[in-house]
mmCIF file of the protein (N, C-alpha, C, O) and its ligand, coordinates in Angstrom:
data_MODEL
# 
_entry.id   MODEL 
# 
loop_
_entity.id 
_entity.type 
_entity.pdbx_number_of_molecules 
1 polymer     1 
2 non-polymer 1 
# 
_entity_poly.entity_id                      1 
_entity_poly.type                           'polypeptide(L)' 
_entity_poly.nstd_linkage                   no 
_entity_poly.nstd_monomer                   no 
_entity_poly.pdbx_seq_one_letter_code       MIRCLECDARITIPKDVIEGEIVSCPDCGAAYEVYKESDNFQIRPARIEGEDWGE 
_entity_poly.pdbx_seq_one_letter_code_can   MIRCLECDARITIPKDVIEGEIVSCPDCGAAYEVYKESDNFQIRPARIEGEDWGE 
_entity_poly.pdbx_strand_id                 A 
# 
loop_
_entity_poly_seq.entity_id 
_entity_poly_seq.num 
_entity_poly_seq.mon_id 
_entity_poly_seq.hetero 
1 1  MET n 
1 2  ILE n 
1 3  ARG n 
1 4  CYS n 
1 5  LEU n 
1 6  GLU n 
1 7  CYS n 
1 8  ASP n 
1 9  ALA n 
1 10 ARG n 
1 11 ILE n 
1 12 THR n 
1 13 ILE n 
1 14 PRO n 
1 15 LYS n 
1 16 ASP n 
1 17 VAL n 
1 18 ILE n 
1 19 GLU n 
1 20 GLY n 
1 21 GLU n 
1 22 ILE n 
1 23 VAL n 
1 24 SER n 
1 25 CYS n 
1 26 PRO n 
1 27 ASP n 
1 28 CYS n 
1 29 GLY n 
1 30 ALA n 
1 31 ALA n 
1 32 TYR n 
1 33 GLU n 
1 34 VAL n 
1 35 TYR n 
1 36 LYS n 
1 37 GLU n 
1 38 SER n 
1 39 ASP n 
1 40 ASN n 
1 41 PHE n 
1 42 GLN n 
1 43 ILE n 
1 44 ARG n 
1 45 PRO n 
1 46 ALA n 
1 47 ARG n 
1 48 ILE n 
1 49 GLU n 
1 50 GLY n 
1 51 GLU n 
1 52 ASP n 
1 53 TRP n 
1 54 GLY n 
1 55 GLU n 
# 
loop_
_struct_asym.id 
_struct_asym.entity_id 
A 1 
B 2 
# 
loop_
_chem_comp.id 
_chem_comp.type 
_chem_comp.mon_nstd_flag 
ALA 'L-peptide linking' y 
ARG 'L-peptide linking' y 
ASN 'L-peptide linking' y 
ASP 'L-peptide linking' y 
CYS 'L-peptide linking' y 
GLN 'L-peptide linking' y 
GLU 'L-peptide linking' y 
GLY 'peptide linking'   y 
ILE 'L-peptide linking' y 
LEU 'L-peptide linking' y 
LYS 'L-peptide linking' y 
MET 'L-peptide linking' y 
PHE 'L-peptide linking' y 
PRO 'L-peptide linking' y 
SER 'L-peptide linking' y 
THR 'L-peptide linking' y 
TRP 'L-peptide linking' y 
TYR 'L-peptide linking' y 
VAL 'L-peptide linking' y 
ZN  non-polymer         . 
# 
_pdbx_entity_nonpoly.entity_id   2 
_pdbx_entity_nonpoly.name        ? 
_pdbx_entity_nonpoly.comp_id     ZN 
# 
_pdbx_nonpoly_scheme.asym_id         B 
_pdbx_nonpoly_scheme.entity_id       2 
_pdbx_nonpoly_scheme.mon_id          ZN 
_pdbx_nonpoly_scheme.ndb_seq_num     1 
_pdbx_nonpoly_scheme.pdb_seq_num     101 
_pdbx_nonpoly_scheme.auth_seq_num    101 
_pdbx_nonpoly_scheme.pdb_mon_id      ZN 
_pdbx_nonpoly_scheme.auth_mon_id     ZN 
_pdbx_nonpoly_scheme.pdb_strand_id   A 
_pdbx_nonpoly_scheme.pdb_ins_code    . 
# 
loop_
_atom_site.group_PDB 
_atom_site.id 
_atom_site.type_symbol 
_atom_site.label_atom_id 
_atom_site.label_alt_id 
_atom_site.label_comp_id 
_atom_site.label_asym_id 
_atom_site.label_entity_id 
_atom_site.label_seq_id 
_atom_site.pdbx_PDB_ins_code 
_atom_site.Cartn_x 
_atom_site.Cartn_y 
_atom_site.Cartn_z 
_atom_site.occupancy 
_atom_site.B_iso_or_equiv 
_atom_site.pdbx_formal_charge 
_atom_site.auth_seq_id 
_atom_site.auth_comp_id 
_atom_site.auth_asym_id 
_atom_site.auth_atom_id 
_atom_site.pdbx_PDB_model_num 
ATOM   1   N  N  . MET A 1 1  ? -3.699 22.035 1.357   1.00 0.00 ? 1   MET A N  1 
ATOM   2   C  CA . MET A 1 1  ? -3.756 20.770 0.619   1.00 0.00 ? 1   MET A CA 1 
ATOM   3   C  C  . MET A 1 1  ? -2.986 20.894 -0.690  1.00 0.00 ? 1   MET A C  1 
ATOM   4   O  O  . MET A 1 1  ? -2.911 21.960 -1.301  1.00 0.00 ? 1   MET A O  1 
ATOM   5   N  N  . ILE A 1 2  ? -2.433 19.795 -1.084  1.00 0.00 ? 2   ILE A N  1 
ATOM   6   C  CA . ILE A 1 2  ? -1.619 19.828 -2.292  1.00 0.00 ? 2   ILE A CA 1 
ATOM   7   C  C  . ILE A 1 2  ? -2.285 19.040 -3.408  1.00 0.00 ? 2   ILE A C  1 
ATOM   8   O  O  . ILE A 1 2  ? -2.793 17.939 -3.196  1.00 0.00 ? 2   ILE A O  1 
ATOM   9   N  N  . ARG A 1 3  ? -2.273 19.598 -4.550  1.00 0.00 ? 3   ARG A N  1 
ATOM   10  C  CA . ARG A 1 3  ? -2.891 18.925 -5.683  1.00 0.00 ? 3   ARG A CA 1 
ATOM   11  C  C  . ARG A 1 3  ? -1.868 18.647 -6.769  1.00 0.00 ? 3   ARG A C  1 
ATOM   12  O  O  . ARG A 1 3  ? -0.903 19.383 -6.970  1.00 0.00 ? 3   ARG A O  1 
ATOM   13  N  N  . CYS A 1 4  ? -2.127 17.559 -7.447  1.00 0.00 ? 4   CYS A N  1 
ATOM   14  C  CA . CYS A 1 4  ? -1.259 17.173 -8.545  1.00 0.00 ? 4   CYS A CA 1 
ATOM   15  C  C  . CYS A 1 4  ? -1.291 18.243 -9.635  1.00 0.00 ? 4   CYS A C  1 
ATOM   16  O  O  . CYS A 1 4  ? -2.352 18.746 -10.002 1.00 0.00 ? 4   CYS A O  1 
ATOM   17  N  N  . LEU A 1 5  ? -0.136 18.568 -10.130 1.00 0.00 ? 5   LEU A N  1 
ATOM   18  C  CA . LEU A 1 5  ? -0.056 19.602 -11.156 1.00 0.00 ? 5   LEU A CA 1 
ATOM   19  C  C  . LEU A 1 5  ? -0.524 19.067 -12.503 1.00 0.00 ? 5   LEU A C  1 
ATOM   20  O  O  . LEU A 1 5  ? -0.835 19.833 -13.415 1.00 0.00 ? 5   LEU A O  1 
ATOM   21  N  N  . GLU A 1 6  ? -0.570 17.766 -12.612 1.00 0.00 ? 6   GLU A N  1 
ATOM   22  C  CA . GLU A 1 6  ? -0.950 17.159 -13.878 1.00 0.00 ? 6   GLU A CA 1 
ATOM   23  C  C  . GLU A 1 6  ? -2.446 16.922 -13.965 1.00 0.00 ? 6   GLU A C  1 
ATOM   24  O  O  . GLU A 1 6  ? -3.085 17.283 -14.953 1.00 0.00 ? 6   GLU A O  1 
ATOM   25  N  N  . CYS A 1 7  ? -3.006 16.308 -12.919 1.00 0.00 ? 7   CYS A N  1 
ATOM   26  C  CA . CYS A 1 7  ? -4.391 15.881 -13.015 1.00 0.00 ? 7   CYS A CA 1 
ATOM   27  C  C  . CYS A 1 7  ? -5.274 16.450 -11.914 1.00 0.00 ? 7   CYS A C  1 
ATOM   28  O  O  . CYS A 1 7  ? -6.472 16.171 -11.866 1.00 0.00 ? 7   CYS A O  1 
ATOM   29  N  N  . ASP A 1 8  ? -4.687 17.239 -11.039 1.00 0.00 ? 8   ASP A N  1 
ATOM   30  C  CA . ASP A 1 8  ? -5.464 17.910 -10.005 1.00 0.00 ? 8   ASP A CA 1 
ATOM   31  C  C  . ASP A 1 8  ? -5.971 16.984 -8.899  1.00 0.00 ? 8   ASP A C  1 
ATOM   32  O  O  . ASP A 1 8  ? -6.814 17.382 -8.095  1.00 0.00 ? 8   ASP A O  1 
ATOM   33  N  N  . ALA A 1 9  ? -5.473 15.778 -8.857  1.00 0.00 ? 9   ALA A N  1 
ATOM   34  C  CA . ALA A 1 9  ? -5.856 14.873 -7.772  1.00 0.00 ? 9   ALA A CA 1 
ATOM   35  C  C  . ALA A 1 9  ? -5.173 15.326 -6.484  1.00 0.00 ? 9   ALA A C  1 
ATOM   36  O  O  . ALA A 1 9  ? -4.154 16.016 -6.519  1.00 0.00 ? 9   ALA A O  1 
ATOM   37  N  N  . ARG A 1 10 ? -5.734 14.939 -5.375  1.00 0.00 ? 10  ARG A N  1 
ATOM   38  C  CA . ARG A 1 10 ? -5.104 15.287 -4.111  1.00 0.00 ? 10  ARG A CA 1 
ATOM   39  C  C  . ARG A 1 10 ? -3.887 14.412 -3.873  1.00 0.00 ? 10  ARG A C  1 
ATOM   40  O  O  . ARG A 1 10 ? -3.907 13.206 -4.117  1.00 0.00 ? 10  ARG A O  1 
ATOM   41  N  N  . ILE A 1 11 ? -2.857 15.028 -3.405  1.00 0.00 ? 11  ILE A N  1 
ATOM   42  C  CA . ILE A 1 11 ? -1.673 14.260 -3.041  1.00 0.00 ? 11  ILE A CA 1 
ATOM   43  C  C  . ILE A 1 11 ? -1.460 14.417 -1.553  1.00 0.00 ? 11  ILE A C  1 
ATOM   44  O  O  . ILE A 1 11 ? -1.366 15.530 -1.035  1.00 0.00 ? 11  ILE A O  1 
ATOM   45  N  N  . THR A 1 12 ? -1.386 13.301 -0.879  1.00 0.00 ? 12  THR A N  1 
ATOM   46  C  CA . THR A 1 12 ? -1.178 13.335 0.561   1.00 0.00 ? 12  THR A CA 1 
ATOM   47  C  C  . THR A 1 12 ? 0.303  13.269 0.864   1.00 0.00 ? 12  THR A C  1 
ATOM   48  O  O  . THR A 1 12 ? 1.015  12.369 0.418   1.00 0.00 ? 12  THR A O  1 
ATOM   49  N  N  . ILE A 1 13 ? 0.733  14.218 1.610   1.00 0.00 ? 13  ILE A N  1 
ATOM   50  C  CA . ILE A 1 13 ? 2.139  14.223 2.003   1.00 0.00 ? 13  ILE A CA 1 
ATOM   51  C  C  . ILE A 1 13 ? 2.249  13.656 3.408   1.00 0.00 ? 13  ILE A C  1 
ATOM   52  O  O  . ILE A 1 13 ? 1.583  14.125 4.331   1.00 0.00 ? 13  ILE A O  1 
ATOM   53  N  N  . PRO A 1 14 ? 3.088  12.651 3.563   1.00 0.00 ? 14  PRO A N  1 
ATOM   54  C  CA . PRO A 1 14 ? 3.252  12.039 4.890   1.00 0.00 ? 14  PRO A CA 1 
ATOM   55  C  C  . PRO A 1 14 ? 3.648  13.083 5.925   1.00 0.00 ? 14  PRO A C  1 
ATOM   56  O  O  . PRO A 1 14 ? 4.373  14.031 5.623   1.00 0.00 ? 14  PRO A O  1 
ATOM   57  N  N  . LYS A 1 15 ? 3.171  12.899 7.127   1.00 0.00 ? 15  LYS A N  1 
ATOM   58  C  CA . LYS A 1 15 ? 3.430  13.862 8.183   1.00 0.00 ? 15  LYS A CA 1 
ATOM   59  C  C  . LYS A 1 15 ? 4.918  14.007 8.469   1.00 0.00 ? 15  LYS A C  1 
ATOM   60  O  O  . LYS A 1 15 ? 5.408  15.077 8.831   1.00 0.00 ? 15  LYS A O  1 
ATOM   61  N  N  . ASP A 1 16 ? 5.609  12.904 8.294   1.00 0.00 ? 16  ASP A N  1 
ATOM   62  C  CA . ASP A 1 16 ? 7.030  12.926 8.627   1.00 0.00 ? 16  ASP A CA 1 
ATOM   63  C  C  . ASP A 1 16 ? 7.908  13.064 7.389   1.00 0.00 ? 16  ASP A C  1 
ATOM   64  O  O  . ASP A 1 16 ? 9.072  12.664 7.375   1.00 0.00 ? 16  ASP A O  1 
ATOM   65  N  N  . VAL A 1 17 ? 7.316  13.638 6.360   1.00 0.00 ? 17  VAL A N  1 
ATOM   66  C  CA . VAL A 1 17 ? 8.068  13.792 5.118   1.00 0.00 ? 17  VAL A CA 1 
ATOM   67  C  C  . VAL A 1 17 ? 9.261  14.728 5.340   1.00 0.00 ? 17  VAL A C  1 
ATOM   68  O  O  . VAL A 1 17 ? 9.219  15.619 6.188   1.00 0.00 ? 17  VAL A O  1 
ATOM   69  N  N  . ILE A 1 18 ? 10.283 14.514 4.589   1.00 0.00 ? 18  ILE A N  1 
ATOM   70  C  CA . ILE A 1 18 ? 11.422 15.424 4.687   1.00 0.00 ? 18  ILE A CA 1 
ATOM   71  C  C  . ILE A 1 18 ? 11.629 16.094 3.343   1.00 0.00 ? 18  ILE A C  1 
ATOM   72  O  O  . ILE A 1 18 ? 11.273 15.552 2.296   1.00 0.00 ? 18  ILE A O  1 
ATOM   73  N  N  . GLU A 1 19 ? 12.198 17.256 3.390   1.00 0.00 ? 19  GLU A N  1 
ATOM   74  C  CA . GLU A 1 19 ? 12.422 18.001 2.169   1.00 0.00 ? 19  GLU A CA 1 
ATOM   75  C  C  . GLU A 1 19 ? 13.286 17.183 1.220   1.00 0.00 ? 19  GLU A C  1 
ATOM   76  O  O  . GLU A 1 19 ? 14.278 16.578 1.624   1.00 0.00 ? 19  GLU A O  1 
ATOM   77  N  N  . GLY A 1 20 ? 12.894 17.176 -0.037  1.00 0.00 ? 20  GLY A N  1 
ATOM   78  C  CA . GLY A 1 20 ? 13.666 16.434 -1.017  1.00 0.00 ? 20  GLY A CA 1 
ATOM   79  C  C  . GLY A 1 20 ? 13.102 15.060 -1.291  1.00 0.00 ? 20  GLY A C  1 
ATOM   80  O  O  . GLY A 1 20 ? 13.513 14.382 -2.233  1.00 0.00 ? 20  GLY A O  1 
ATOM   81  N  N  . GLU A 1 21 ? 12.153 14.651 -0.460  1.00 0.00 ? 21  GLU A N  1 
ATOM   82  C  CA . GLU A 1 21 ? 11.544 13.344 -0.664  1.00 0.00 ? 21  GLU A CA 1 
ATOM   83  C  C  . GLU A 1 21 ? 10.661 13.370 -1.909  1.00 0.00 ? 21  GLU A C  1 
ATOM   84  O  O  . GLU A 1 21 ? 10.128 14.414 -2.285  1.00 0.00 ? 21  GLU A O  1 
ATOM   85  N  N  . ILE A 1 22 ? 10.517 12.223 -2.531  1.00 0.00 ? 22  ILE A N  1 
ATOM   86  C  CA . ILE A 1 22 ? 9.684  12.137 -3.724  1.00 0.00 ? 22  ILE A CA 1 
ATOM   87  C  C  . ILE A 1 22 ? 8.337  11.514 -3.372  1.00 0.00 ? 22  ILE A C  1 
ATOM   88  O  O  . ILE A 1 22 ? 8.269  10.443 -2.770  1.00 0.00 ? 22  ILE A O  1 
ATOM   89  N  N  . VAL A 1 23 ? 7.287  12.193 -3.752  1.00 0.00 ? 23  VAL A N  1 
ATOM   90  C  CA . VAL A 1 23 ? 5.958  11.627 -3.577  1.00 0.00 ? 23  VAL A CA 1 
ATOM   91  C  C  . VAL A 1 23 ? 5.354  11.473 -4.968  1.00 0.00 ? 23  VAL A C  1 
ATOM   92  O  O  . VAL A 1 23 ? 5.720  12.187 -5.901  1.00 0.00 ? 23  VAL A O  1 
ATOM   93  N  N  . SER A 1 24 ? 4.427  10.535 -5.088  1.00 0.00 ? 24  SER A N  1 
ATOM   94  C  CA . SER A 1 24 ? 3.823  10.395 -6.399  1.00 0.00 ? 24  SER A CA 1 
ATOM   95  C  C  . SER A 1 24 ? 2.313  10.495 -6.308  1.00 0.00 ? 24  SER A C  1 
ATOM   96  O  O  . SER A 1 24 ? 1.706  10.173 -5.287  1.00 0.00 ? 24  SER A O  1 
ATOM   97  N  N  . CYS A 1 25 ? 1.737  10.942 -7.384  1.00 0.00 ? 25  CYS A N  1 
ATOM   98  C  CA . CYS A 1 25 ? 0.300  11.111 -7.456  1.00 0.00 ? 25  CYS A CA 1 
ATOM   99  C  C  . CYS A 1 25 ? -0.366 9.747  -7.516  1.00 0.00 ? 25  CYS A C  1 
ATOM   100 O  O  . CYS A 1 25 ? 0.020  8.900  -8.320  1.00 0.00 ? 25  CYS A O  1 
ATOM   101 N  N  . PRO A 1 26 ? -1.366 9.531  -6.667  1.00 0.00 ? 26  PRO A N  1 
ATOM   102 C  CA . PRO A 1 26 ? -2.045 8.232  -6.659  1.00 0.00 ? 26  PRO A CA 1 
ATOM   103 C  C  . PRO A 1 26 ? -2.860 8.019  -7.925  1.00 0.00 ? 26  PRO A C  1 
ATOM   104 O  O  . PRO A 1 26 ? -3.211 6.888  -8.261  1.00 0.00 ? 26  PRO A O  1 
ATOM   105 N  N  . ASP A 1 27 ? -3.150 9.074  -8.605  1.00 0.00 ? 27  ASP A N  1 
ATOM   106 C  CA . ASP A 1 27 ? -3.993 8.984  -9.788  1.00 0.00 ? 27  ASP A CA 1 
ATOM   107 C  C  . ASP A 1 27 ? -3.213 8.768  -11.068 1.00 0.00 ? 27  ASP A C  1 
ATOM   108 O  O  . ASP A 1 27 ? -3.443 7.799  -11.792 1.00 0.00 ? 27  ASP A O  1 
ATOM   109 N  N  . CYS A 1 28 ? -2.296 9.668  -11.341 1.00 0.00 ? 28  CYS A N  1 
ATOM   110 C  CA . CYS A 1 28 ? -1.599 9.598  -12.623 1.00 0.00 ? 28  CYS A CA 1 
ATOM   111 C  C  . CYS A 1 28 ? -0.160 9.139  -12.476 1.00 0.00 ? 28  CYS A C  1 
ATOM   112 O  O  . CYS A 1 28 ? 0.520  8.874  -13.468 1.00 0.00 ? 28  CYS A O  1 
ATOM   113 N  N  . GLY A 1 29 ? 0.304  9.045  -11.233 1.00 0.00 ? 29  GLY A N  1 
ATOM   114 C  CA . GLY A 1 29 ? 1.643  8.528  -11.021 1.00 0.00 ? 29  GLY A CA 1 
ATOM   115 C  C  . GLY A 1 29 ? 2.763  9.526  -11.230 1.00 0.00 ? 29  GLY A C  1 
ATOM   116 O  O  . GLY A 1 29 ? 3.939  9.165  -11.200 1.00 0.00 ? 29  GLY A O  1 
ATOM   117 N  N  . ALA A 1 30 ? 2.404  10.771 -11.440 1.00 0.00 ? 30  ALA A N  1 
ATOM   118 C  CA . ALA A 1 30 ? 3.441  11.788 -11.609 1.00 0.00 ? 30  ALA A CA 1 
ATOM   119 C  C  . ALA A 1 30 ? 4.271  11.894 -10.332 1.00 0.00 ? 30  ALA A C  1 
ATOM   120 O  O  . ALA A 1 30 ? 3.739  11.811 -9.225  1.00 0.00 ? 30  ALA A O  1 
ATOM   121 N  N  . ALA A 1 31 ? 5.556  12.074 -10.496 1.00 0.00 ? 31  ALA A N  1 
ATOM   122 C  CA . ALA A 1 31 ? 6.438  12.142 -9.336  1.00 0.00 ? 31  ALA A CA 1 
ATOM   123 C  C  . ALA A 1 31 ? 6.771  13.589 -9.001  1.00 0.00 ? 31  ALA A C  1 
ATOM   124 O  O  . ALA A 1 31 ? 7.061  14.403 -9.878  1.00 0.00 ? 31  ALA A O  1 
ATOM   125 N  N  . TYR A 1 32 ? 6.723  13.880 -7.724  1.00 0.00 ? 32  TYR A N  1 
ATOM   126 C  CA . TYR A 1 32 ? 7.011  15.237 -7.275  1.00 0.00 ? 32  TYR A CA 1 
ATOM   127 C  C  . TYR A 1 32 ? 8.011  15.236 -6.148  1.00 0.00 ? 32  TYR A C  1 
ATOM   128 O  O  . TYR A 1 32 ? 8.048  14.338 -5.307  1.00 0.00 ? 32  TYR A O  1 
ATOM   129 N  N  . GLU A 1 33 ? 8.809  16.260 -6.160  1.00 0.00 ? 33  GLU A N  1 
ATOM   130 C  CA . GLU A 1 33 ? 9.771  16.429 -5.083  1.00 0.00 ? 33  GLU A CA 1 
ATOM   131 C  C  . GLU A 1 33 ? 9.168  17.387 -4.057  1.00 0.00 ? 33  GLU A C  1 
ATOM   132 O  O  . GLU A 1 33 ? 8.618  18.430 -4.409  1.00 0.00 ? 33  GLU A O  1 
ATOM   133 N  N  . VAL A 1 34 ? 9.280  17.020 -2.808  1.00 0.00 ? 34  VAL A N  1 
ATOM   134 C  CA . VAL A 1 34 ? 8.753  17.867 -1.745  1.00 0.00 ? 34  VAL A CA 1 
ATOM   135 C  C  . VAL A 1 34 ? 9.800  18.904 -1.363  1.00 0.00 ? 34  VAL A C  1 
ATOM   136 O  O  . VAL A 1 34 ? 10.974 18.587 -1.173  1.00 0.00 ? 34  VAL A O  1 
ATOM   137 N  N  . TYR A 1 35 ? 9.359  20.123 -1.257  1.00 0.00 ? 35  TYR A N  1 
ATOM   138 C  CA . TYR A 1 35 ? 10.267 21.148 -0.749  1.00 0.00 ? 35  TYR A CA 1 
ATOM   139 C  C  . TYR A 1 35 ? 9.501  22.038 0.215   1.00 0.00 ? 35  TYR A C  1 
ATOM   140 O  O  . TYR A 1 35 ? 8.271  22.075 0.212   1.00 0.00 ? 35  TYR A O  1 
ATOM   141 N  N  . LYS A 1 36 ? 10.235 22.734 1.016   1.00 0.00 ? 36  LYS A N  1 
ATOM   142 C  CA . LYS A 1 36 ? 9.607  23.542 2.036   1.00 0.00 ? 36  LYS A CA 1 
ATOM   143 C  C  . LYS A 1 36 ? 9.657  25.005 1.647   1.00 0.00 ? 36  LYS A C  1 
ATOM   144 O  O  . LYS A 1 36 ? 10.702 25.540 1.279   1.00 0.00 ? 36  LYS A O  1 
ATOM   145 N  N  . GLU A 1 37 ? 8.500  25.634 1.739   1.00 0.00 ? 37  GLU A N  1 
ATOM   146 C  CA . GLU A 1 37 ? 8.441  27.047 1.431   1.00 0.00 ? 37  GLU A CA 1 
ATOM   147 C  C  . GLU A 1 37 ? 7.803  27.731 2.627   1.00 0.00 ? 37  GLU A C  1 
ATOM   148 O  O  . GLU A 1 37 ? 6.688  27.388 3.022   1.00 0.00 ? 37  GLU A O  1 
ATOM   149 N  N  . SER A 1 38 ? 8.492  28.679 3.194   1.00 0.00 ? 38  SER A N  1 
ATOM   150 C  CA . SER A 1 38 ? 8.061  29.242 4.467   1.00 0.00 ? 38  SER A CA 1 
ATOM   151 C  C  . SER A 1 38 ? 7.896  28.070 5.429   1.00 0.00 ? 38  SER A C  1 
ATOM   152 O  O  . SER A 1 38 ? 8.873  27.378 5.716   1.00 0.00 ? 38  SER A O  1 
ATOM   153 N  N  . ASP A 1 39 ? 6.716  27.836 5.923   1.00 0.00 ? 39  ASP A N  1 
ATOM   154 C  CA . ASP A 1 39 ? 6.547  26.715 6.838   1.00 0.00 ? 39  ASP A CA 1 
ATOM   155 C  C  . ASP A 1 39 ? 5.722  25.608 6.240   1.00 0.00 ? 39  ASP A C  1 
ATOM   156 O  O  . ASP A 1 39 ? 5.341  24.661 6.928   1.00 0.00 ? 39  ASP A O  1 
ATOM   157 N  N  . ASN A 1 40 ? 5.448  25.724 4.971   1.00 0.00 ? 40  ASN A N  1 
ATOM   158 C  CA . ASN A 1 40 ? 4.600  24.726 4.344   1.00 0.00 ? 40  ASN A CA 1 
ATOM   159 C  C  . ASN A 1 40 ? 5.359  23.893 3.328   1.00 0.00 ? 40  ASN A C  1 
ATOM   160 O  O  . ASN A 1 40 ? 6.287  24.360 2.668   1.00 0.00 ? 40  ASN A O  1 
ATOM   161 N  N  . PHE A 1 41 ? 4.935  22.654 3.228   1.00 0.00 ? 41  PHE A N  1 
ATOM   162 C  CA . PHE A 1 41 ? 5.524  21.809 2.207   1.00 0.00 ? 41  PHE A CA 1 
ATOM   163 C  C  . PHE A 1 41 ? 4.822  22.048 0.888   1.00 0.00 ? 41  PHE A C  1 
ATOM   164 O  O  . PHE A 1 41 ? 3.599  22.173 0.834   1.00 0.00 ? 41  PHE A O  1 
ATOM   165 N  N  . GLN A 1 42 ? 5.589  22.108 -0.152  1.00 0.00 ? 42  GLN A N  1 
ATOM   166 C  CA . GLN A 1 42 ? 5.048  22.270 -1.491  1.00 0.00 ? 42  GLN A CA 1 
ATOM   167 C  C  . GLN A 1 42 ? 5.668  21.172 -2.345  1.00 0.00 ? 42  GLN A C  1 
ATOM   168 O  O  . GLN A 1 42 ? 6.583  20.468 -1.918  1.00 0.00 ? 42  GLN A O  1 
ATOM   169 N  N  . ILE A 1 43 ? 5.153  21.047 -3.548  1.00 0.00 ? 43  ILE A N  1 
ATOM   170 C  CA . ILE A 1 43 ? 5.743  20.045 -4.432  1.00 0.00 ? 43  ILE A CA 1 
ATOM   171 C  C  . ILE A 1 43 ? 6.138  20.677 -5.753  1.00 0.00 ? 43  ILE A C  1 
ATOM   172 O  O  . ILE A 1 43 ? 5.573  21.683 -6.182  1.00 0.00 ? 43  ILE A O  1 
ATOM   173 N  N  . ARG A 1 44 ? 7.099  20.075 -6.370  1.00 0.00 ? 44  ARG A N  1 
ATOM   174 C  CA . ARG A 1 44 ? 7.471  20.492 -7.710  1.00 0.00 ? 44  ARG A CA 1 
ATOM   175 C  C  . ARG A 1 44 ? 7.802  19.224 -8.473  1.00 0.00 ? 44  ARG A C  1 
ATOM   176 O  O  . ARG A 1 44 ? 8.207  18.219 -7.889  1.00 0.00 ? 44  ARG A O  1 
ATOM   177 N  N  . PRO A 1 45 ? 7.629  19.282 -9.769  1.00 0.00 ? 45  PRO A N  1 
ATOM   178 C  CA . PRO A 1 45 ? 7.880  18.069 -10.562 1.00 0.00 ? 45  PRO A CA 1 
ATOM   179 C  C  . PRO A 1 45 ? 9.291  17.542 -10.317 1.00 0.00 ? 45  PRO A C  1 
ATOM   180 O  O  . PRO A 1 45 ? 10.274 18.283 -10.355 1.00 0.00 ? 45  PRO A O  1 
ATOM   181 N  N  . ALA A 1 46 ? 9.353  16.259 -10.069 1.00 0.00 ? 46  ALA A N  1 
ATOM   182 C  CA . ALA A 1 46 ? 10.658 15.653 -9.836  1.00 0.00 ? 46  ALA A CA 1 
ATOM   183 C  C  . ALA A 1 46 ? 11.330 15.432 -11.177 1.00 0.00 ? 46  ALA A C  1 
ATOM   184 O  O  . ALA A 1 46 ? 10.692 15.022 -12.146 1.00 0.00 ? 46  ALA A O  1 
ATOM   185 N  N  . ARG A 1 47 ? 12.584 15.699 -11.221 1.00 0.00 ? 47  ARG A N  1 
ATOM   186 C  CA . ARG A 1 47 ? 13.306 15.480 -12.468 1.00 0.00 ? 47  ARG A CA 1 
ATOM   187 C  C  . ARG A 1 47 ? 13.946 14.110 -12.395 1.00 0.00 ? 47  ARG A C  1 
ATOM   188 O  O  . ARG A 1 47 ? 14.792 13.840 -11.542 1.00 0.00 ? 47  ARG A O  1 
ATOM   189 N  N  . ILE A 1 48 ? 13.536 13.275 -13.283 1.00 0.00 ? 48  ILE A N  1 
ATOM   190 C  CA . ILE A 1 48 ? 14.076 11.922 -13.231 1.00 0.00 ? 48  ILE A CA 1 
ATOM   191 C  C  . ILE A 1 48 ? 15.007 11.668 -14.394 1.00 0.00 ? 48  ILE A C  1 
ATOM   192 O  O  . ILE A 1 48 ? 15.037 10.584 -14.976 1.00 0.00 ? 48  ILE A O  1 
ATOM   193 N  N  . GLU A 1 49 ? 15.755 12.686 -14.711 1.00 0.00 ? 49  GLU A N  1 
ATOM   194 C  CA . GLU A 1 49 ? 16.820 12.476 -15.681 1.00 0.00 ? 49  GLU A CA 1 
ATOM   195 C  C  . GLU A 1 49 ? 18.043 12.212 -14.837 1.00 0.00 ? 49  GLU A C  1 
ATOM   196 O  O  . GLU A 1 49 ? 18.107 12.619 -13.677 1.00 0.00 ? 49  GLU A O  1 
ATOM   197 N  N  . GLY A 1 50 ? 18.992 11.547 -15.402 1.00 0.00 ? 50  GLY A N  1 
ATOM   198 C  CA . GLY A 1 50 ? 20.177 11.268 -14.601 1.00 0.00 ? 50  GLY A CA 1 
ATOM   199 C  C  . GLY A 1 50 ? 19.788 10.295 -13.510 1.00 0.00 ? 50  GLY A C  1 
ATOM   200 O  O  . GLY A 1 50 ? 18.624 9.905  -13.416 1.00 0.00 ? 50  GLY A O  1 
ATOM   201 N  N  . GLU A 1 51 ? 20.714 9.906  -12.707 1.00 0.00 ? 51  GLU A N  1 
ATOM   202 C  CA . GLU A 1 51 ? 20.376 8.907  -11.709 1.00 0.00 ? 51  GLU A CA 1 
ATOM   203 C  C  . GLU A 1 51 ? 20.973 9.195  -10.361 1.00 0.00 ? 51  GLU A C  1 
ATOM   204 O  O  . GLU A 1 51 ? 21.483 8.302  -9.684  1.00 0.00 ? 51  GLU A O  1 
ATOM   205 N  N  . ASP A 1 52 ? 20.907 10.450 -9.975  1.00 0.00 ? 52  ASP A N  1 
ATOM   206 C  CA . ASP A 1 52 ? 21.463 10.750 -8.666  1.00 0.00 ? 52  ASP A CA 1 
ATOM   207 C  C  . ASP A 1 52 ? 20.391 10.726 -7.601  1.00 0.00 ? 52  ASP A C  1 
ATOM   208 O  O  . ASP A 1 52 ? 20.334 11.611 -6.748  1.00 0.00 ? 52  ASP A O  1 
ATOM   209 N  N  . TRP A 1 53 ? 19.547 9.725  -7.646  1.00 0.00 ? 53  TRP A N  1 
ATOM   210 C  CA . TRP A 1 53 ? 18.517 9.580  -6.618  1.00 0.00 ? 53  TRP A CA 1 
ATOM   211 C  C  . TRP A 1 53 ? 18.936 8.483  -5.647  1.00 0.00 ? 53  TRP A C  1 
ATOM   212 O  O  . TRP A 1 53 ? 18.576 7.322  -5.841  1.00 0.00 ? 53  TRP A O  1 
ATOM   213 N  N  . GLY A 1 54 ? 19.660 8.815  -4.648  1.00 0.00 ? 54  GLY A N  1 
ATOM   214 C  CA . GLY A 1 54 ? 20.080 7.798  -3.693  1.00 0.00 ? 54  GLY A CA 1 
ATOM   215 C  C  . GLY A 1 54 ? 21.153 6.952  -4.335  1.00 0.00 ? 54  GLY A C  1 
ATOM   216 O  O  . GLY A 1 54 ? 22.035 7.499  -4.997  1.00 0.00 ? 54  GLY A O  1 
ATOM   217 N  N  . GLU A 1 55 ? 21.120 5.711  -4.180  1.00 0.00 ? 55  GLU A N  1 
ATOM   218 C  CA . GLU A 1 55 ? 22.087 4.738  -4.685  1.00 0.00 ? 55  GLU A CA 1 
ATOM   219 C  C  . GLU A 1 55 ? 23.136 5.377  -5.537  1.00 0.00 ? 55  GLU A C  1 
ATOM   220 O  O  . GLU A 1 55 ? 24.025 4.690  -6.040  1.00 0.00 ? 55  GLU A O  1 
HETATM 221 ZN ZN . ZN  B 2 .  ? -1.867 13.271 -10.938 1.00 0.00 2 101 ZN  A ZN 1 
# 
């Protein structure tokens, strides 16, 4: 299970999530980038500086 690094709330990662996708904490709204480590998905704080997110 993955917990928010900010507030410790549970963050649910969609089953079909892909690496690099951004998920946000339902509680505090912190944004995290999903990455894969070994066979498990982990999260790290998403950097929202700059604007190279899609578009
Ligand atoms: Zn949170």
